[in-house]
KOLKELO-536732 format. One line per 10 residues: number of its first residue (from 1); their letters; for each residue x, y, z of C-alpha. Coordinates in steps of 0.1 Angstrom, whole numbers, padded with zeros to 4 digits, always signed. Example, Ala and Ser with C-alpha at 12.3 -4.5 7.8 and 13.67 -1.06 7.14 Angstrom:
1 = as = +0123/-0045/+0078  +0137/-0011/+0071
//
This chain:
1 = mssstrdpdr = +0026/-0124/-0522  +0028/-0159/-0536  +0007/-0187/-0523  +0038/-0205/-0511  +0042/-0180/-0483  +0006/-0179/-0472  +0014/-0207/-0448  +0022/-0190/-0414  +0052/-0213/-0407  +0067/-0206/-0441
11 = lkrllqlfni = +0062/-0169/-0437  +0078/-0169/-0403  +0108/-0187/-0418  +0109/-0162/-0447  +0110/-0132/-0423  +0137/-0148/-0402  +0159/-0153/-0432  +0152/-0118/-0445  +0162/-0102/-0412  +0195/-0120/-0412
21 = avdmprgere = +0204/-0117/-0449  +0193/-0082/-0457  +0224/-0065/-0443  +0250/-0090/-0455  +0274/-0081/-0483  +0262/-0092/-0516  +0284/-0122/-0521  +0280/-0135/-0486  +0242/-0130/-0489  +0239/-0151/-0520
31 = ryiasqtgsd = +0259/-0179/-0504  +0237/-0177/-0473  +0204/-0178/-0493  +0216/-0208/-0513  +0226/-0227/-0481  +0193/-0219/-0464  +0168/-0224/-0491  +0183/-0255/-0508  +0159/-0269/-0533  +0130/-0247/-0522
41 = talrvelerl = +0129/-0225/-0552  +0097/-0207/-0542  +0112/-0197/-0509  +0144/-0185/-0525  +0126/-0164/-0551  +0103/-0147/-0525  +0133/-0140/-0502  +0153/-0124/-0530  +0123/-0103/-0541  +0119/-0090/-0505
51 = iardlrlrda = +0156/-0081/-0502  +0156/-0064/-0537  +0126/-0043/-0526  +0143/-0034/-0494  +0175/-0023/-0512  +0154/-0001/-0536  +0139/+0017/-0507  +0170/+0023/-0487  +0179/+0055/-0504  +0144/+0069/-0502
61 = htvsalerlt = +0129/+0089/-0474  +0106/+0069/-0452  +0074/+0084/-0464  +0081/+0080/-0501  +0095/+0045/-0493  +0062/+0035/-0477  +0043/+0049/-0506  +0064/+0029/-0530  +0060/-0002/-0509  +0023/+0000/-0506
71 = gdfddpfeer = +0021/+0006/-0543  +0033/-0029/-0548  -0001/-0042/-0536  -0034/-0039/-0554  -0059/-0013/-0541  -0092/-0032/-0537  -0112/+0000/-0540  -0097/+0015/-0572  -0123/+0001/-0595  -0154/+0009/-0575
81 = dysgqtlgry = -0169/+0040/-0559  -0193/+0031/-0531  -0208/+0067/-0527  -0246/+0065/-0531  -0246/+0027/-0525  -0267/+0012/-0497  -0249/-0013/-0473  -0273/-0029/-0449  -0294/-0001/-0433  -0270/+0027/-0443
91 = llgeeigrgg = -0268/+0050/-0474  -0232/+0059/-0481  -0222/+0095/-0488  -0189/+0111/-0495  -0156/+0095/-0485  -0143/+0113/-0454  -0111/+0093/-0447  -0087/+0066/-0459  -0062/+0046/-0439  -0042/+0014/-0439
101 = mgrvhaarrt = -0072/-0008/-0433  -0095/+0008/-0458  -0116/+0039/-0463  -0144/+0056/-0444  -0176/+0071/-0458  -0202/+0094/-0441  -0235/+0076/-0441  -0270/+0078/-0427  -0295/+0052/-0416  -0323/+0046/-0440
111 = dgefeqevav = -0346/+0019/-0425  -0370/+0046/-0412  -0367/+0036/-0375  -0348/+0068/-0366  -0324/+0093/-0380  -0288/+0085/-0374  -0255/+0098/-0388  -0228/+0072/-0389  -0194/+0065/-0403  -0190/+0033/-0425
121 = klvsrqmvnp = -0156/+0018/-0429  -0149/-0004/-0459  -0122/-0028/-0450  -0095/-0039/-0474  -0103/-0074/-0486  -0066/-0083/-0486  -0066/-0080/-0448  -0091/-0108/-0442  -0097/-0144/-0450  -0129/-0165/-0446
131 = allrrfsser = -0118/-0177/-0411  -0114/-0142/-0399  -0147/-0131/-0414  -0164/-0159/-0395  -0146/-0149/-0363  -0156/-0112/-0368  -0192/-0122/-0372  -0192/-0142/-0340  -0176/-0112/-0321  -0198/-0085/-0336
141 = rmlaaldhpg = -0224/-0085/-0308  -0197/-0083/-0281  -0180/-0053/-0298  -0213/-0035/-0303  -0220/-0039/-0266  -0189/-0019/-0257  -0208/+0011/-0242  -0185/+0037/-0227  -0184/+0075/-0232  -0148/+0073/-0243
151 = icrlldagsa = -0154/+0046/-0270  -0168/+0052/-0305  -0193/+0024/-0305  -0196/-0003/-0332  -0232/-0002/-0345  -0234/-0028/-0373  -0213/-0049/-0397  -0216/-0069/-0428  -0203/-0076/-0463  -0210/-0058/-0496
161 = edgtpwvame = -0222/-0078/-0526  -0186/-0082/-0538  -0175/-0095/-0504  -0159/-0063/-0491  -0163/-0062/-0453  -0178/-0031/-0437  -0185/-0018/-0403  -0208/+0010/-0392  -0196/+0032/-0363  -0208/+0062/-0343
171 = rvrgepitrh = -0196/+0093/-0362  -0173/+0114/-0340  -0167/+0150/-0349  -0134/+0160/-0334  -0097/+0163/-0339  -0067/+0140/-0330  -0058/+0142/-0294  -0023/+0155/-0301  -0036/+0183/-0323  -0064/+0191/-0298
181 = cdvrgldlda = -0037/+0196/-0271  -0013/+0216/-0292  -0039/+0240/-0307  -0053/+0248/-0272  -0019/+0250/-0256  -0029/+0226/-0228  -0003/+0223/-0200  +0011/+0190/-0188  -0015/+0185/-0161  -0044/+0191/-0185
191 = rlrlfrqvla = -0028/+0167/-0211  -0025/+0140/-0184  -0061/+0144/-0173  -0072/+0140/-0209  -0049/+0110/-0213  -0066/+0094/-0182  -0099/+0095/-0202  -0082/+0074/-0228  -0069/+0050/-0202  -0104/+0047/-0187
201 = acshahrnli = -0119/+0038/-0221  -0092/+0012/-0229  -0095/-0003/-0194  -0133/-0007/-0200  -0125/-0026/-0232  -0099/-0048/-0215  -0124/-0058/-0188  -0146/-0070/-0217  -0116/-0090/-0231  -0110/-0068/-0261
211 = vhrdlkpsni = -0076/-0054/-0270  -0074/-0025/-0295  -0039/-0031/-0310  -0040/+0001/-0331  -0039/+0030/-0306  -0025/+0062/-0322  -0035/+0099/-0323  -0056/+0095/-0355  -0077/+0069/-0337  -0083/+0090/-0307
221 = lvdaagqakl = -0104/+0121/-0314  -0114/+0148/-0289  -0148/+0164/-0295  -0158/+0200/-0288  -0168/+0191/-0252  -0133/+0179/-0245  -0143/+0142/-0244  -0117/+0118/-0259  -0132/+0091/-0281  -0114/+0059/-0293
231 = ldfgiakpld = -0122/+0050/-0329  -0123/+0015/-0344  -0121/-0001/-0310  -0119/-0038/-0314  -0117/-0038/-0352  -0080/-0042/-0353  -0082/-0075/-0334  -0109/-0093/-0354  -0098/-0080/-0388  -0060/-0080/-0383
241 = aagdqvtgta = -0040/-0112/-0379  -0055/-0138/-0356  -0035/-0151/-0328  -0019/-0179/-0348  -0021/-0163/-0382  +0009/-0144/-0396  +0001/-0116/-0420  +0017/-0104/-0452  +0049/-0085/-0453  +0033/-0051/-0459
251 = eryftlshaa = +0016/-0054/-0425  +0050/-0049/-0409  +0048/-0013/-0418  +0013/-0007/-0403  +0014/+0022/-0378  +0051/+0020/-0374  +0056/+0043/-0345  +0030/+0026/-0322  +0035/-0011/-0327  +0048/-0030/-0297
261 = peqwrgepvt = +0079/-0052/-0301  +0059/-0084/-0296  +0036/-0073/-0325  +0066/-0071/-0348  +0077/-0105/-0337  +0043/-0120/-0343  +0039/-0131/-0307  +0005/-0135/-0290  -0013/-0101/-0284  -0021/-0091/-0248
271 = vgcdvyalgv = -0030/-0059/-0231  +0007/-0052/-0231  +0003/-0041/-0267  -0021/-0014/-0257  +0001/-0004/-0227  +0030/+0002/-0251  +0009/+0021/-0277  -0004/+0043/-0250  +0031/+0049/-0237  +0040/+0061/-0272
281 = llyellcgsp = +0010/+0084/-0272  +0019/+0098/-0238  +0055/+0104/-0250  +0042/+0125/-0278  +0018/+0144/-0257  +0045/+0153/-0232  +0074/+0162/-0255  +0060/+0168/-0289  +0074/+0139/-0309  +0072/+0101/-0309
291 = pfdfeglspg = +0099/+0080/-0292  +0117/+0072/-0325  +0125/+0092/-0356  +0122/+0068/-0386  +0131/+0094/-0413  +0156/+0080/-0437  +0157/+0045/-0422  +0150/+0013/-0441  +0122/-0010/-0429  +0147/-0034/-0415
301 = qierlilhtp = +0165/-0007/-0395  +0131/+0005/-0382  +0123/-0030/-0369  +0156/-0034/-0352  +0152/+0000/-0335  +0118/-0010/-0321  +0129/-0044/-0310  +0162/-0035/-0294  +0168/+0002/-0287  +0153/+0019/-0257
311 = peapsrrasq = +0139/+0054/-0265  +0153/+0086/-0252  +0137/+0099/-0220  +0110/+0125/-0227  +0129/+0151/-0208  +0160/+0145/-0230  +0140/+0147/-0262  +0123/+0179/-0249  +0158/+0195/-0244  +0162/+0194/-0282
321 = aasvvalarg = +0127/+0207/-0289  +0119/+0241/-0303  +0105/+0268/-0281  +0071/+0264/-0297  +0069/+0229/-0283  +0075/+0242/-0247  +0050/+0271/-0252  +0023/+0247/-0263  +0028/+0229/-0230  +0027/+0260/-0208
331 = hvrpqslvrs = +0064/+0266/-0205  +0083/+0297/-0217  +0115/+0278/-0225  +0124/+0242/-0233  +0146/+0240/-0201  +0115/+0246/-0180  +0097/+0218/-0198  +0127/+0195/-0193  +0126/+0201/-0155  +0089/+0192/-0154
341 = lrgdldaive = +0094/+0160/-0173  +0125/+0148/-0155  +0119/+0122/-0128  +0084/+0109/-0124  +0070/+0115/-0159  +0102/+0101/-0174  +0099/+0070/-0153  +0062/+0065/-0161  +0068/+0067/-0198  +0099/+0045/-0196
351 = ralrkgvger = +0080/+0018/-0178  +0052/+0018/-0204  +0077/+0015/-0233  +0098/-0013/-0220  +0106/-0040/-0246  +0094/-0069/-0225  +0057/-0073/-0219  +0062/-0084/-0183  +0083/-0053/-0175  +0055/-0028/-0184
361 = yatlehfdad = +0025/-0019/-0163  +0005/-0051/-0158  -0028/-0033/-0165  -0040/+0001/-0175  -0054/+0006/-0140  -0018/+0004/-0127  -0007/+0028/-0154  -0036/+0052/-0145  -0027/+0049/-0108  +0008/+0063/-0115
371 = isayleqrpv = -0006/+0092/-0135  -0031/+0099/-0107  -0003/+0098/-0082  +0017/+0123/-0102  -0012/+0147/-0105  -0018/+0145/-0068  +0019/+0150/-0060  +0023/+0115/-0045  +0051/+0091/-0053  +0048/+0070/-0084
381 = sarggqhwyr = +0054/+0033/-0084  +0075/+0035/-0116  +0103/+0053/-0097  +0107/+0025/-0072  +0133/+0028/-0045  +0108/+0036/-0018  +0122/+0062/+0005  +0156/+0067/-0011  +0138/+0078/-0043  +0119/+0103/-0022
391 = lrkflgrhry = +0150/+0115/-0005  +0168/+0119/-0039  +0137/+0138/-0051  +0140/+0162/-0021  +0177/+0167/-0024  +0174/+0177/-0060  +0148/+0204/-0052  +0160/+0216/-0019  +0198/+0213/-0019  +0203/+0247/-0001
401 = avagvaagci = +0179/+0239/+0028  +0194/+0205/+0032  +0229/+0219/+0034  +0219/+0236/+0067  +0203/+0206/+0084  +0219/+0173/+0094  +0206/+0142/+0077  +0182/+0123/+0100  +0145/+0119/+0103  +0131/+0129/+0070
411 = aalvlgavil = +0101/+0147/+0085  +0121/+0166/+0110  +0146/+0176/+0083  +0120/+0191/+0060  +0099/+0207/+0087  +0131/+0221/+0102  +0139/+0237/+0068  +0105/+0253/+0068  +0111/+0268/+0103  +0145/+0281/+0092
421 = qqtmevrrer = +0129/+0299/+0063  +0109/+0320/+0088  +0139/+0343/+0090  +0139/+0350/+0053  +0119/+0376/+0035  +0082/+0367/+0031  +0082/+0362/-0006  +0111/+0339/-0007  +0098/+0320/+0023  +0064/+0314/+0006
431 = draeqaidfl = +0080/+0303/-0027  +0104/+0279/-0010  +0078/+0265/+0013  +0055/+0258/-0016  +0083/+0239/-0034  +0086/+0217/-0003  +0051/+0204/-0006  +0060/+0176/-0031  +0086/+0161/-0008  +0066/+0165/+0024
441 = kaafyaadpa = +0037/+0146/+0009  +0061/+0119/-0004  +0076/+0116/+0031  +0043/+0112/+0048  +0029/+0088/+0022  +0061/+0068/+0026  +0052/+0063/+0062  +0017/+0051/+0054  +0017/+0012/+0055  -0009/+0011/+0028
451 = rsagadlsar = +0014/+0028/+0004  +0049/+0019/+0014  +0044/-0017/+0025  +0062/-0008/+0058  +0094/+0006/+0044  +0122/+0018/+0067  +0105/+0047/+0084  +0081/+0040/+0114  +0048/+0055/+0105  +0041/+0064/+0141
461 = qvmaaaradl = +0075/+0082/+0144  +0069/+0103/+0113  +0034/+0112/+0125  +0046/+0122/+0159  +0073/+0144/+0144  +0049/+0159/+0119  +0022/+0166/+0145  +0047/+0183/+0168  +0058/+0208/+0141  +0026/+0211/+0120
471 = dslrtvqpel = +0010/+0238/+0142  +0039/+0261/+0136  +0029/+0263/+0099  -0007/+0274/+0108  +0001/+0311/+0109  +0033/+0312/+0089  +0021/+0292/+0059  -0016/+0285/+0062  -0018/+0272/+0026  +0010/+0247/+0033
481 = yaslagviad = -0007/+0238/+0066  -0040/+0230/+0048  -0023/+0209/+0022  -0002/+0189/+0046  -0029/+0185/+0072  -0049/+0164/+0047  -0020/+0142/+0039  -0011/+0136/+0076  -0048/+0130/+0085  -0050/+0104/+0056
491 = velglglsen = -0019/+0086/+0069  -0032/+0087/+0105  -0064/+0071/+0094  -0044/+0043/+0077  -0028/+0037/+0111  -0061/+0034/+0128  -0060/+0068/+0144  -0095/+0078/+0133  -0101/+0104/+0159  -0068/+0121/+0152
501 = aaglaaqala = -0075/+0121/+0115  -0110/+0135/+0118  -0098/+0163/+0142  -0070/+0173/+0119  -0092/+0173/+0088  -0117/+0195/+0107  -0089/+0219/+0117  -0077/+0222/+0082  -0112/+0229/+0069  -0117/+0255/+0097
511 = tgiatpaeaq = -0088/+0276/+0084  -0108/+0284/+0052  -0075/+0284/+0033  -0078/+0250/+0016  -0084/+0250/-0022  -0118/+0238/-0033  -0104/+0204/-0043  -0085/+0201/-0010  -0116/+0210/+0010  -0137/+0184/-0008
521 = alrllkarad = -0110/+0157/-0001  -0108/+0168/+0035  -0146/+0165/+0039  -0146/+0129/+0025  -0116/+0120/+0047  -0134/+0134/+0078  -0166/+0114/+0069  -0145/+0083/+0065  -0127/+0088/+0098  -0158/+0097/+0117
531 = tlgdrlqaah = -0175/+0065/+0104  -0147/+0043/+0114  -0146/+0059/+0148  -0184/+0053/+0153  -0191/+0091/+0152  -0219/+0086/+0127  -0237/+0120/+0131  -0204/+0138/+0125  -0199/+0116/+0094  -0233/+0125/+0080
541 = aalhdyveag = -0225/+0162/+0086  -0192/+0159/+0067  -0210/+0141/+0037  -0237/+0168/+0037  -0211/+0195/+0035  -0194/+0177/+0006  -0226/+0174/-0014  -0237/+0210/-0006  -0203/+0222/-0019  -0209/+0205/-0052
551 = gpqtaelhvv = -0187/+0174/-0047  -0187/+0150/-0076  -0201/+0115/-0075  -0168/+0097/-0074  -0160/+0062/-0065  -0145/+0074/-0032  -0178/+0091/-0023  -0197/+0059/-0030  -0174/+0039/-0008  -0174/+0064/+0021
561 = rgtlavyerr = -0212/+0067/+0019  -0217/+0029/+0016  -0195/+0023/+0046  -0215/+0047/+0067  -0247/+0029/+0055  -0232/-0004/+0067  -0225/+0010/+0101  -0261/+0021/+0103  -0273/-0013/+0089  -0289/+0002/+0058
571 = yaeaeadfra = -0276/-0027/+0038  -0295/-0021/+0006  -0283/+0014/+0003  -0248/+0003/+0011  -0248/-0023/-0016  -0261/+0003/-0042  -0232/+0026/-0033  -0206/-0001/-0036  -0220/-0012/-0069  -0219/+0024/-0081
581 = alaagndsvw = -0183/+0027/-0071  -0174/-0004/-0091  -0194/+0009/-0121  -0173/+0040/-0121  -0143/+0018/-0128  -0117/+0046/-0132  -0100/+0046/-0098  -0082/+0014/-0089  -0077/+0024/-0053  -0114/+0029/-0045
591 = tfhaklelay = -0125/+0000/-0068  -0104/-0022/-0045  -0121/-0007/-0014  -0155/-0011/-0029  -0150/-0048/-0035  -0135/-0053/+0000  -0165/-0035/+0016  -0190/-0053/-0006  -0176/-0087/+0006  -0179/-0075/+0042
601 = lqrlqgrdea = -0215/-0064/+0036  -0223/-0098/+0021  -0210/-0114/+0052  -0231/-0092/+0074  -0261/-0102/+0054  -0254/-0139/+0059  -0244/-0144/+0023  -0211/-0161/+0032  -0206/-0180/+0000  -0211/-0148/-0020
611 = slatldalla = -0187/-0130/+0003  -0161/-0157/-0002  -0165/-0156/-0040  -0160/-0118/-0040  -0129/-0120/-0019  -0114/-0149/-0039  -0119/-0129/-0071  -0104/-0098/-0054  -0074/-0118/-0043  -0068/-0132/-0078
621 = eqsvlhspgh = -0070/-0097/-0093  -0047/-0081/-0067  -0022/-0110/-0070  -0017/-0100/-0106  -0011/-0064/-0097  +0010/-0067/-0066  +0038/-0088/-0052  +0031/-0112/-0022  +0027/-0094/+0011  +0012/-0062/-0005
631 = pnltrarlrr = -0012/-0045/+0019  -0041/-0050/-0004  -0036/-0088/-0004  -0033/-0088/+0034  -0065/-0069/+0039  -0084/-0092/+0016  -0070/-0123/+0034  -0080/-0109/+0068  -0116/-0104/+0056  -0115/-0139/+0041
641 = vevlrrlgrv = -0106/-0154/+0075  -0138/-0143/+0090  -0159/-0158/+0062  -0140/-0191/+0063  -0146/-0192/+0101  -0184/-0186/+0096  -0185/-0213/+0070  -0170/-0238/+0095  -0137/-0241/+0076  -0117/-0233/+0107
651 = daaiseaqra = -0084/-0249/+0098  -0084/-0229/+0065  -0092/-0198/+0084  -0064/-0203/+0109  -0039/-0209/+0081  -0050/-0178/+0062  -0048/-0157/+0093  -0014/-0169/+0102  -0002/-0162/+0066  -0016/-0126/+0069
661 = vddivraygr = +0002/-0122/+0103  +0035/-0133/+0088  +0031/-0110/+0058  +0025/-0081/+0080  +0055/-0088/+0102  +0077/-0089/+0071  +0062/-0057/+0057  +0056/-0036/+0087  +0072/-0052/+0118  +0053/-0057/+0150
671 = evpvyaaaln = +0048/-0021/+0161  +0019/-0010/+0140  -0019/-0013/+0146  -0024/-0034/+0115  -0003/-0062/+0131  -0026/-0061/+0162  -0057/-0063/+0139  -0042/-0094/+0122  -0036/-0109/+0157  -0072/-0102/+0167
681 = tlanaldstg = -0084/-0119/+0135  -0061/-0149/+0142  -0074/-0151/+0177  -0110/-0152/+0166  -0102/-0181/+0143  -0084/-0200/+0171  -0113/-0194/+0194  -0136/-0210/+0169  -0119/-0243/+0175  -0134/-0244/+0210
691 = dsaravpvle = -0100/-0241/+0226  -0101/-0205/+0238  -0068/-0209/+0257  -0049/-0208/+0224  -0065/-0174/+0216  -0057/-0158/+0249  -0019/-0151/+0245  -0025/-0138/+0209  -0052/-0114/+0222  -0030/-0103/+0251
701 = eavelyrsql = -0003/-0092/+0226  -0029/-0074/+0204  -0044/-0055/+0234  -0010/-0044/+0247  +0000/-0032/+0212  -0033/-0013/+0207  -0029/+0003/+0241  +0006/+0016/+0233  -0002/+0025/+0197  -0037/+0038/+0198
711 = gpehgttlra = -0043/+0045/+0235  -0065/+0028/+0261  -0096/+0047/+0252  -0095/+0040/+0214  -0126/+0020/+0202  -0104/-0006/+0186  -0085/-0011/+0218  -0117/-0016/+0237  -0130/-0041/+0212  -0098/-0062/+0214
721 = qynlalslar = -0100/-0060/+0253  -0136/-0072/+0251  -0125/-0102/+0229  -0098/-0110/+0254  -0123/-0109/+0283  -0146/-0133/+0264  -0117/-0158/+0257  -0105/-0157/+0293  -0140/-0163/+0306  -0143/-0194/+0283
731 = sapmdprsdq = -0109/-0208/+0289  -0107/-0201/+0327  -0142/-0194/+0341  -0128/-0188/+0376  -0100/-0164/+0365  -0109/-0129/+0379  -0091/-0111/+0351  -0120/-0116/+0328  -0144/-0097/+0351  -0118/-0070/+0356
741 = lfeevlatgl = -0114/-0066/+0318  -0152/-0065/+0313  -0156/-0038/+0340  -0128/-0018/+0325  -0143/-0020/+0290  -0177/-0009/+0303  -0163/+0020/+0323  -0140/+0033/+0296  -0167/+0027/+0269  -0192/+0048/+0288
751 = rvfgesgqtl = -0167/+0077/+0288  -0158/+0072/+0251  -0192/+0063/+0235  -0216/+0079/+0260  -0249/+0063/+0271  -0262/+0061/+0236  -0233/+0042/+0221  -0243/+0011/+0201  -0209/-0005/+0208  -0214/-0001/+0245
761 = affragmads = -0248/-0018/+0244  -0231/-0048/+0226  -0204/-0049/+0253  -0230/-0051/+0280  -0249/-0078/+0263  -0217/-0098/+0258  -0206/-0094/+0295  -0241/-0105/+0307  -0241/-0135/+0283  -0206/-0145/+0296
771 = llqrgradea = -0218/-0143/+0332  -0249/-0163/+0323  -0227/-0190/+0307  -0207/-0193/+0338  -0238/-0198/+0360  -0239/-0163/+0374  -0274/-0154/+0363  -0281/-0129/+0391  -0250/-0108/+0382  -0261/-0110/+0345
781 = lrilmavprp = -0294/-0095/+0355  -0278/-0067/+0374  -0257/-0058/+0343  -0288/-0058/+0321  -0308/-0037/+0346  -0281/-0010/+0344  -0286/-0005/+0307  -0294/+0033/+0303  -0325/+0043/+0285  -0307/+0063/+0257
791 = mleqapapvr = -0286/+0032/+0250  -0318/+0011/+0244  -0333/+0038/+0222  -0302/+0040/+0200  -0293/+0002/+0200  -0301/-0015/+0166  -0328/-0042/+0166  -0303/-0071/+0166  -0287/-0058/+0198  -0320/-0053/+0215
801 = ellrrivada = -0331/-0088/+0205  -0298/-0101/+0220  -0305/-0083/+0252  -0341/-0097/+0254  -0328/-0133/+0249  -0302/-0129/+0276  -0328/-0115/+0300  -0351/-0144/+0293  -0323/-0169/+0298  -0311/-0152/+0330
811 = cvaseakgtd = -0346/-0151/+0344  -0350/-0188/+0339  -0317/-0196/+0354  -0319/-0170/+0383  -0333/-0177/+0417  -0349/-0143/+0414  -0370/-0153/+0383  -0403/-0144/+0401  -0389/-0113/+0418  -0395/-0077/+0409
821 = aclrarrvla = -0359/-0074/+0395  -0366/-0100/+0368  -0401/-0085/+0360  -0386/-0050/+0358  -0359/-0062/+0335  -0384/-0079/+0312  -0405/-0047/+0311  -0374/-0026/+0303  -0366/-0047/+0273  -0401/-0055/+0261
831 = sgvssp = -0404/-0022/+0243  -0368/-0013/+0243  -0375/+0022/+0256  -0396/+0019/+0288  -0383/+0032/+0321  -0378/+0006/+0348
//
């Protein structure tokens, strides 16, 4: 290319003129070129040369055309063989590969420190300039620090004596991911699980601010152990065109099938380029060919295809595939493969391959979440449509069952179809019931506020209908029962029904029918539900069973175990688990929970500023992934309210709490426990102003809602009722309702938690303190004297210390401070376990 077009602006102008002129009739094209180039002879000559080359290639097949095109450029390696040469610490051996950026040699380390086999890539000098070499040198350490099992690590870099850049990389012995899958006949699920390894590796790099920009099968090898490895990670960015540098014309043909539209247009590179390239890879893994067939097309036609034409859906492409393609994916006929691809997988790939960057998955974590949802038979976000999507999915799979049942409550519809099938022969009943699992799960997950953002169905209505009919499946279809029980229990836990969730998980485990994976998921779910319900011994038992059964060290396990440690005030262990969950980094759902619980832990430790920083970063991250009002944003805001309140920023806390309440009303309505939880948080913020009267009506609404939704004996209901009693006592010391509420809380708490309940000890301390603040020291002493011995034995140190302080204050204020009652109370609390 002439020096006149080395300038980025001039080259951009040249390419614009080329795209317009290349398809014009000859006479019209000549007039157009003359009018656009004017006296700029160099620009006209370069433009005519490019058009002439394009016309020569039009009649050639794509492969030969590219060979002819690349032949127009000098090969920087043709005059020198580097085999046997030493570059840095590495002795080069035979050439083992050659690509668009250069060639690769086997090499070994020779500095004597240790033996190491590596691959050394010599990069074409035409692809770099001094500025890019300086930039690459500055980024070398960052790239070398990319330590991930799915990334081929960059070890060293430098330049040969003649100026040829080189990089030394870990040597990977494997085969391209597409070949690996085809040779072994991996089915769709196995291919998707392997693809998730690639997503995890790319996500790690993105978190380190590195974009690959050249993801394709030949750059993703799978070793003998089944581990996918990305090659050349980060090299494409520092050695390819910089953000404001436009490359030579030949670079337009680099990895044709995997370049994102914005790369062809020379726009700034973002993670969207990798999302697109991985969409292309997934397309090929699923249906056996890339999205576009470039055979026989001219370069200009290829570019316009990539920029403007949506690809065929994978299922449509698979319908035209040979039987061998279907067989390699576990299907006897192409029609069977088509059915598996149609719907969710089509939608996932379509979203990744959209032309606009902002229309694709925002991050690879979001991409991965949809793949995970598909594998777990949950709805995928790419389908959209919330419940109508789920209903259409059901209708397509169960049209005969639907024909016999009137449209109505989705859960009743499907479960009714299952009951109807009991009159059929056993084999047909089993097969049809198993086919219903996908929709049943989708229906119940649609009712979960954490997943559906409060769509049309009432979560409680669906749960009530499901619970009523679920037992009928226990004997008829135990496998279906075990699968659905876990889904329903998970949704119930999301509604705050921890006791129901734990009980249902235990029942499903007791059947012994659940698959090993389902059983492990049920154990973790039960541990989580028991922890949130303050049944800590039961939570320990569930975790023990999970570990004994060989459960893996997942992010979910770390979050569940860390949450239990928080409840038991083992804060150092809790933080270690939350940090381990974050280090896993391959599960966006549990990474979110880990950060949320870490912020809560920091608040409990008195590290309020650190907690606020964690929550602010989490909100910023989730705001990119989700629209306003998403449950994740609301949860983080509610946690942030408590931190702001503790930091004395009461006005900000109230504003944040009110915003969360409004978001919940828009998303869920007012008939779900999460709305009551937001009211409780808002009331705490209002109470912090010193005007408890403002908090009372808010808490009254929360208590009534908790009573109707969770029941009067639920721990959450009792805590809200306790908060209401405190606010009433502060705002209206003479109002008898506060004493009535306190008494009701203690009586119900004794039935629910027993004499050893830590929560009940806290309730007693709070009531005694309230009585003391209202000048009723004698009554406060009587409350404290009634503390049962088991409660003192089990109460954590902070609660025992609170009780001691209140006794001391009550004894000072009481007329009975020298009496036996006061002395006995002091003795009871002095050791925490003595009998009065």
